[in-house]
N, C-alpha and C positions, 0 to 999 in steps of 0.2 A: 176795622174802626174808621167809619166815614169821617170826612173832614167837614165839620159843621160850620167852620169858619175859615178866611183866608189863612193858611199857613205861614208861620214865621219863616220856615226853611224854604230850600229850593231842591227840586228833583232833576238831575241831568242823568239823561239816559245815553249809553253808548251802543251804537249798531254798526253793522258791517258783515260782510261774508266771513266764512271761516277763514282763519289765516290772516285777516286783515291788520292785526296788531292792536285791535281796540282795547283787550285787556290790559297790555303794557301801558297804553296811554292813559288809561282809567287809573292805574296806580301812580302815574307820574302826575296827573292832575290832583290826585289825592294829597300828594306830597306838598304841591304848591299851595292848596288851599289850606293846609295843616300850618304851613310857615307862615300864611296870613291869619292865622288865630281862628279859624272857622272849625266847628265841631264837623267832621266828616264822617259819614257812614257809608262804607262800600258794600255792595251786594252784587248777586249775579242770578241770572235766570238760565235754565229752570234752577232753583235751589234757594240759598239765602237762609233757610229755616231747616229744622230737622226734617219737617213733612216734606218740604220742598226738595230736599237733597234726596230723599227716598224717591220721590217722583222722578227726579233727574236720572237716578240709577235705571229706572224702568224705562224712560225715554232713550237713554244713550247706550246703555250697556246690556240690557235684557237679551238673553240669548235667543228669545223669540221676536226681538225688535223688528226684524225685517219683514215680519208679517203684519205689523201695525198698520190699521187704516188710517188715512189722513184725519178723519173725524176724531178718531181716539188720540191721535197724537195732539191735535188742537185742543181737546179737552183736558188732556194732562198737562200741557203747558199753561193753560189758563188757570187751571186749579193750583198749580204750584204759586202762581202770580197772585192769585186772591189771598192765599196764605200770607205771602211775603208782604203784600200791601198792608194788610191787618195787623200782622206781628211785627213788621220792622218798619216799613217805609212812612206810614201814616203817624205813628208815635214820634219818629224823628223829626219830621216835618212840623209837627205840632210844636216841638220843643225848639225848633229854630235851626237844626242841622242843615247840611247840605249833603244830600244822598246822591251818590254816583252809583248807577246800576248797569251792570255788564248785560245788555239787552233789556227792553220792557216790551209793552204792548205792540211796539212796531214790527217786532220780530215776528209775531203770530200773522200780522197783516200780510208780510212779505213772504215767509217760509211756508206757512199753511195756506194762506189765501191764494197768493201769487204762484209760489213754487209747486204746492200741490193741487192748485187749481180748484179751491174751495171757492163757493159763492162769497161774494163780498159782504152782503147784508148779515148773514148769520155769524160769519167771523168778526165783523164789527160789534153786533150785539152781544156775541159772548165775551169779547175783549171789554167792552164797557161794563157788563156786569161784574166781570171778575175785578176790575180796578175802582170801580164806583166813581166818585169825582177826583180821584188821584191821577193826575196827567203830568208828564213831564214838562218842565218850564224852558228845556232845552234839550235838544237831541243831536248828538254829534255822530255823524256817519264817517267812518274812516272807509274810504272807497278804494278798492283795488280791481284791476282788471282779472276777469275770471282765471285766466292762465297763470296769473302770478299767485291768485288765491290757492290754486290747486298745487302749485309747485311748493308753496310754503307748507302746506299740508303733508306733502311727500318728504319734506326735509326736517319736520319736527322729530322730537325724541323717538326712541325707538318703540314707544307704545304703539299698538295697534290702532289704526283709525277708527274712531267710534262711528256709530251708525249715521250721524248726520254728516260727518266728513267723507263718508264712502259714497255721496251722492254723485251723479255724473256731471259733466260739464253743461249741459243743457238746463239742468236745476239750477246751477249757480249763475247761468248767465240771466235767468228769470229773477233770481234773488237780488242781483246786483241792480237789474234795471228796475225793479221794485222799489228799492230804496231810493234810488234817483228820481223816480216818479213821485213818490211821497214827498222828497224834500223841495222838489218844483213846486208842489202843490201847497206847501206849508212853510214858505221861507222864513216866517216869523219865529217858527220853532227850530227848524233843522238847520244845521251848518254841515257842509260837505267838506271833507279834507282829503287831498291826495294822499293815499297810503303808500304810494310807491316812493315818496320822500324819506329821507333817513329818520330813524326814530327821534333824534333831537330836533330835526326840522319840524317834524309832525307835533312835537311836544310845545314847541313856541306857538305853533298856529292854534293849537287847542287852548293854550293859556291865554293868548290874545283874545280869541273868541269868547271865552268864558269871562275874562276880565271886563271886556266890553259889556257883556249882557249883565254882570253883577254889578256894574257901576251905573247902569240904565236906572233911571228913576221908576220906569214901568217894571223893573224886576225887584228892586229894592223895597217898594211900598207893600 
């Protein structure tokens, strides 16, 4: 479902390396917004729809996942995203909801484009084809040093790490740097928050940044 007119709602995406704490902060922001009487829709990538969750299982948990080439990974991520935009995000924006997405198209730019060394032009073209004219109004990057990210992955619950979590330190260094480069190049959309702070301190910074954007006439119109 393309957006044929400026939507009443807003799309806020959360980005960051594995173990950054972005999912926790998304949930906390959702609670703040609900208390402020906004309709809030939360979703995640890959996933968020029945089709997307099946694609997620292929990407993350398939027994042959380690044999997946970078091009296949990119197309699977963007296929799930295309379904999510048309089934969940666009309708929510049209009716005026605030959509919080745990990852969006910037993840493909960073993980598959920079992390997997795919050329930027095809990644960007495939990304834009998948999302149409639906772009985040605001993107929050929870930034953590790579060693902190990897340590947090190791300390997670007893589940075996998934395919993305098993990547090496060089891959995560490129991912982190990729997010910081994107944020520097698009300061009007991106906000970078130090993910080594306490969860409560990060929550306050996220809420402050979102409150400022939502109070801005440029965001409210």
